[in-house]
C-alpha positions in Angstrom: -28.4 -22.9 -12.2 -27.8 -19.3 -11.5 -24.7 -17.3 -12.1 -22.5 -16.3 -9.2 -20.0 -13.6 -9.4 -16.6 -13.5 -7.7 -14.6 -10.3 -8.0 -11.8 -8.6 -6.4 -11.9 -4.9 -5.3 -13.3 -2.4 -3.0 -16.4 -1.4 -4.8 -20.0 -2.5 -4.7 -21.4 -5.7 -6.3 -20.2 -5.8 -10.0 -22.7 -5.8 -13.0 -22.8 -8.9 -15.2 -19.9 -9.0 -17.6 -17.6 -6.9 -15.2 -16.6 -9.6 -12.9 -13.1 -11.2 -12.5 -14.5 -14.8 -12.3 -18.0 -15.9 -13.2 -19.3 -19.4 -12.6 -22.2 -21.4 -11.6 -23.2 -22.0 -7.9 -24.2 -25.3 -6.5 -22.5 -28.3 -5.2 -20.9 -29.1 -8.7 -19.2 -25.8 -9.2 -15.6 -25.2 -8.6 -14.9 -23.8 -5.1 -13.1 -20.7 -6.4 -16.4 -19.6 -8.3 -18.6 -19.8 -5.2 -19.1 -16.3 -3.6 -17.6 -12.9 -3.9 -14.2 -11.7 -2.4 -13.5 -7.9 -1.8 -10.3 -6.4 -0.8 -10.4 -3.2 1.2 -8.3 -0.1 0.2 -6.5 -0.2 3.4 -5.3 -3.7 2.8 -3.9 -2.7 -0.8 -2.2 0.3 0.9 -0.5 -1.7 3.6 0.8 -4.1 1.0 2.0 -1.3 -1.2 3.6 0.5 1.9 5.5 -2.7 3.0 6.7 -3.4 -0.5 8.1 0.1 -1.0 9.8 0.1 2.3 11.6 -3.2 1.6 13.5 -1.5 -1.3 17.1 -0.5 -0.5 17.6 3.2 -0.8 14.1 4.1 0.6 14.6 5.9 3.9 11.0 6.4 4.7 7.5 7.1 3.3 5.4 10.3 3.6 5.9 14.0 2.9 7.4 16.1 5.6 4.2 17.0 7.6 2.8 13.5 7.2 6.0 12.2 8.8 5.9 14.7 11.6 2.3 14.1 12.4 2.9 10.3 12.4 5.8 10.6 14.6 3.5 12.4 17.2 0.7 9.8 16.6 3.0 6.9 17.3 3.9 8.4 20.7 0.3 8.4 21.6 -1.0 5.0 23.0 -3.0 3.4 20.4 -2.4 6.0 17.8 0.4 4.4 15.8 -1.5 2.2 13.7 -1.3 4.2 10.4 2.6 4.1 10.1 2.6 1.4 7.4 0.2 3.5 5.1 1.8 6.8 5.8 2.7 8.2 2.4 0.6 5.7 0.5 -2.6 6.6 -1.3 -4.4 3.9 -3.5 -7.6 3.7 -5.9 -9.0 0.3 -5.8 -11.6 -0.8 -8.6 -13.1 -4.2 -9.4 -10.0 -5.5 -11.1 -7.4 -2.7 -11.0 -5.5 -0.7 -8.5 -3.5 2.5 -8.8 -0.9 3.6 -6.2 0.5 7.0 -5.4 3.6 7.0 -3.1 5.4 9.8 -1.3 9.0 8.8 -0.5 12.2 9.9 1.1 15.4 8.5 -0.4 18.8 8.0 1.0 21.6 10.5 -0.2 23.8 9.0 -2.8 21.4 6.5 -4.5 20.1 6.7 -8.0 16.6 8.1 -7.6 15.6 6.7 -11.0 17.0 3.2 -10.1 15.2 3.3 -6.6 11.9 4.5 -8.2 12.0 1.6 -10.8 12.8 -0.9 -8.0 9.9 0.5 -5.9 7.4 0.1 -8.9 8.6 -3.5 -9.5 8.3 -4.4 -5.9 4.9 -2.7 -5.3 3.4 -4.1 -8.5 4.8 -7.7 -7.9 3.5 -7.7 -4.3 0.0 -6.4 -5.2 -0.6 -8.6 -8.3 0.7 -11.7 -6.4 -1.2 -11.1 -3.2 -4.6 -9.6 -4.4 -4.8 -10.6 -8.1 -5.4 -7.0 -8.9 -3.8 -5.4 -12.1 -1.7 -2.5 -11.1 -2.1 0.1 -13.8 0.3 2.7 -12.4 2.6 3.4 -9.4 3.4 7.2 -9.3 6.1 8.1 -7.1 6.9 11.5 -5.5 10.4 12.0 -4.1 9.8 14.5 -1.3 13.3 14.6 0.4 16.6 13.1 0.5 17.9 11.9 3.8 21.5 13.0 4.5 23.8 10.7 6.5 24.5 13.3 9.4 20.6 14.0 9.8 19.3 12.2 12.8 15.7 11.6 13.9 14.6 13.6 16.8 15.9 11.6 19.8 13.7 11.2 22.8 15.2 13.0 25.8 17.1 10.6 28.1 15.1 11.9 31.1 11.7 13.5 31.3 11.2 17.1 32.3 9.2 16.3 35.4 10.3 14.3 38.3 
């Protein structure tokens, strides 16, 4: 029987001894050891972005310019697909992942507590959904959203009639 390697990550086929699961192929082998599973970096970034946004005290993700460009991109038909991953950067290996987040927090919340909650949420979601070990979640707080700040509202009527 030959060895078959099953791994999680965005890289190329792992070398022997570097795989997450290693088993025998063939009809008698357990189903979970037959074949290879890869998870794209974009999938990991979406999971991390969603997990971070669910934490109370997070207003949005992305640095100022990224949010501005993202807002413009969302107004263009077919251009708003990157909103979930805005402010999220990931590095995915065979068995591990690292995440960098740019966040905007609500005014009045404890930034230290929110950052801890974000780390817990992101690590839990990624490890549960992907099986990857999350080695670090780095958080850069880029802004504080004040209660009286409103997002740019769309004009009620267009300029041209």
